[in-house]
C-alpha positions in Angstrom: 88.2 106.5 107.1 89.2 108.7 110.0 90.4 112.3 110.3 94.0 112.8 111.4 95.3 115.9 113.2 96.5 118.3 110.6 99.2 119.8 112.8 100.9 116.5 113.8 104.5 116.5 112.8 105.3 113.4 110.8 108.7 111.7 110.5 108.5 111.3 106.8 106.1 111.9 103.9 106.0 110.5 100.3 104.1 111.8 97.3 104.5 111.3 93.6 102.8 111.7 90.2 101.7 115.3 90.8 102.1 116.1 87.0 102.4 119.8 87.6 101.9 121.5 84.2 99.5 119.0 82.8 95.7 119.6 82.5 94.9 116.8 84.9 96.9 117.9 88.0 94.8 118.8 91.1 97.2 121.5 92.1 94.8 123.3 94.4 94.1 120.2 96.5 97.8 119.5 96.8 98.7 123.0 97.8 96.1 122.8 100.6 97.5 119.4 101.7 101.1 120.7 101.8 99.9 123.8 103.8 98.8 121.5 106.6 101.8 119.2 106.4 104.5 119.3 109.0 107.3 116.7 108.4 111.0 116.1 108.9 111.6 114.7 105.4 109.5 114.9 102.3 110.2 112.5 99.5 109.1 113.6 96.0 108.9 110.2 94.3 108.8 111.2 90.7 106.6 112.9 88.0 106.3 116.0 90.1 106.6 118.4 87.2 105.3 116.8 84.0 108.0 117.9 81.6 106.7 115.4 79.0 103.3 117.1 78.9 104.8 120.5 78.9 107.0 119.7 75.9 104.4 117.8 73.9 101.3 119.8 74.7 100.2 123.1 75.9 101.4 123.6 79.5 98.8 124.5 82.1 100.4 126.6 84.9 98.4 129.0 87.0 98.0 130.3 90.5 97.3 126.8 92.0 100.6 125.5 90.5 102.4 128.5 92.0 100.9 127.7 95.4 102.3 124.2 95.2 105.8 125.5 94.6 105.4 128.1 97.3 104.3 125.4 99.8 107.3 123.4 99.1 109.5 126.4 99.6 107.8 127.1 103.0 108.3 123.5 104.1 112.0 123.7 103.2 112.4 127.0 105.0 110.7 125.5 108.1 113.3 122.8 108.3 111.9 120.0 106.1 114.4 118.1 104.1 113.3 117.5 100.5 114.5 114.4 98.6 113.6 114.4 94.8 113.5 111.0 93.1 112.8 111.8 89.4 110.3 109.6 87.4 109.7 109.1 83.7 107.7 112.3 83.2 110.5 114.4 84.8 113.3 112.2 83.5 115.4 115.2 82.6 116.0 115.9 86.3 117.9 112.6 86.5 120.9 114.3 85.1 121.1 116.0 88.5 121.1 112.8 90.5 123.7 113.1 93.2 123.2 116.9 93.6 123.0 118.0 97.2 121.8 121.4 98.2 120.9 122.8 101.6 118.0 120.7 102.8 117.4 119.2 99.3 119.0 116.4 97.3 118.2 114.6 94.0 118.6 110.8 94.0 117.8 108.1 91.4 116.7 105.6 94.2 117.5 105.2 97.8 116.7 103.4 101.1 114.5 105.0 103.8 114.8 103.5 107.3 111.7 103.8 109.4 111.7 104.5 113.1 111.1 100.8 113.9 114.1 99.7 111.6 112.4 98.7 108.4 114.5 99.5 105.4 112.4 100.5 102.4 113.4 101.0 98.8 112.2 104.4 97.5 111.9 104.5 93.7 109.5 105.9 91.2 108.7 102.6 89.6 109.1 103.1 85.9 112.1 100.7 86.1 109.6 97.9 86.1 107.8 98.8 82.9 109.8 96.3 80.9 108.5 93.5 83.2 104.9 94.6 83.3 103.7 96.3 80.1 102.5 94.6 76.9 104.1 97.1 74.5 103.1 97.8 70.9 99.6 98.8 69.7 97.9 97.5 72.9 99.9 99.8 75.1 99.4 102.8 72.7 95.7 102.2 72.7 95.8 102.0 76.5 97.6 105.4 76.7 95.1 107.0 74.4 92.1 105.6 76.4 93.6 106.6 79.7 94.0 110.2 78.5 90.3 110.3 77.7 89.4 108.8 81.1 91.4 111.5 82.9 89.6 114.1 80.9 86.3 112.6 82.0 87.5 112.4 85.5 88.3 116.2 85.5 85.0 117.1 84.0 83.0 114.9 86.4 84.7 116.3 89.4 84.2 119.8 88.2 80.5 119.1 88.2 80.7 117.5 91.7 82.4 120.5 93.1 79.7 122.8 91.8 77.1 120.5 93.5 79.0 120.5 96.8 80.0 116.9 96.5 83.3 115.3 97.6 86.0 114.3 95.2 85.5 110.9 93.6 87.8 109.2 91.1 86.0 108.1 88.0 89.3 107.0 86.5 90.0 104.6 89.4 86.5 103.3 89.3 86.8 102.5 85.5 90.2 100.9 85.9 89.0 98.6 88.6 86.4 97.3 86.1 89.2 96.2 83.7 90.7 92.8 84.2 93.7 93.8 82.1 94.4 96.9 84.2 94.2 94.8 87.4 96.6 92.2 86.0 99.0 94.9 85.1 98.9 96.3 88.6 99.5 92.9 90.2 102.5 92.4 87.9 103.8 95.8 89.0 103.4 95.0 92.7 105.3 91.7 92.3 108.1 93.3 90.3 108.6 96.0 93.0 108.5 93.4 95.8 110.9 91.2 94.0 113.3 94.1 93.6 113.2 94.8 97.3 113.6 91.2 98.2 116.6 90.8 95.9 118.3 93.8 97.7 117.6 92.3 101.1 115.2 95.1 102.1 111.9 95.1 104.0 109.8 96.6 101.3 109.3 99.3 98.8 107.7 102.8 98.5 106.9 103.8 94.9 104.4 105.6 92.7 104.1 105.5 88.8 100.9 103.4 88.4 98.4 105.9 90.0 97.0 103.2 92.3 97.6 104.0 96.1 98.2 100.9 98.3 99.6 100.0 101.7 99.9 96.3 102.5 102.2 93.5 103.6 102.8 90.7 101.2 105.1 87.8 101.8 106.6 89.5 104.8 107.4 92.7 102.8 105.9 96.1 102.8 104.3 97.4 99.6 103.5 101.1 99.7 102.3 103.1 96.7 101.7 106.8 97.6 99.3 107.2 94.7 99.0 110.4 92.6 97.5 113.8 92.3 95.6 113.3 89.0 93.3 110.5 90.2 93.5 109.4 93.8 94.9 112.5 95.5 96.9 110.6 98.1 100.2 110.6 100.0 102.0 108.3 102.4 103.2 109.4 105.8 105.4 107.8 108.5 104.6 108.6 112.2 107.2 108.8 115.0 106.7 105.1 115.9 107.3 103.9 112.4 103.7 103.3 111.5 102.6 104.1 108.0 99.4 105.8 106.9 98.0 106.4 103.4 96.2 109.7 103.5 93.7 111.4 101.1 93.9 115.1 100.2 91.8 116.0 103.2 94.2 114.3 105.6 91.9 111.3 106.3 93.4 107.9 106.8 92.6 105.4 104.0 94.9 102.6 105.1 97.4 102.0 108.0 100.2 99.7 108.7 101.4 99.6 112.3 105.0 99.4 113.5 106.9 96.2 114.0 105.9 94.4 117.2 109.4 94.9 118.4 111.8 97.7 117.6 115.5 97.6 117.0 117.3 95.4 119.4 114.2 93.4 120.4 112.2 96.2 122.0 110.3 99.2 120.7 112.2 102.4 121.4 110.7 104.7 124.0 111.3 107.8 121.8 111.7 107.8 118.0 115.3 108.1 116.9 116.3 111.0 114.7 115.5 110.4 111.1 118.7 109.1 109.6 120.0 110.1 106.2 118.6 107.9 103.5 121.0 105.2 102.1 122.0 106.0 98.5 122.2 103.1 96.2 124.8 102.8 93.4 123.8 104.3 90.0 123.7 100.8 88.4 121.8 99.1 91.2 
């Protein structure tokens, strides 16, 4: 891992699965990350506010959650464009898809074009649940167990903070020991890449499964920006089109460089202005 300059202005950033309002959200770490972020466009790729948790259980909303909202307001006031792509835990926001406000819009899914010309599908990822999940009792048991794992993750990291230790994801460690969980993640990756391939795109940026990733597979980019309940990660695009997966401290976890050649057979000397994202039809 390597430290990245906190004041570097990024071309785009992507984060998802914040789950504000739930007991498992690491709002303080996210607020600190956003305070250091300078970016032209910020994509909020679903499950930002956990409306499901807030309606089904007791909402958890304190000063740290307020700081996240304030940080987003500061970014917007500083010129950052916000694009909200609702997920399954903030599904109610989908009724506002198509809404455009000054420096903010709500979209069901869209296409982001990188500085080196790659066209990436941006979608939360719950659309692929029907292709990847088992359903029935096995899925209900998995949800129950995952909730307990997240509780253990929160308690373990509370202890680590008191001991002066860095954040470590117990939840991710336990999931990696499960063959069923790993098979589910691979099915999800293939479903997302198949969707991008069918649309004639160069890859996909998504969230939903709480497993950060940045790779090329079959000539396509698969980027999952992770979450803020387990991994505490975000994806950023630099001025040359390169992509970095960052942790909450701003350290690079994985990188994917720009295309060897830019648009028109050569790499542009200066990055082009960030174009407006392409909006896909509602039924697409």
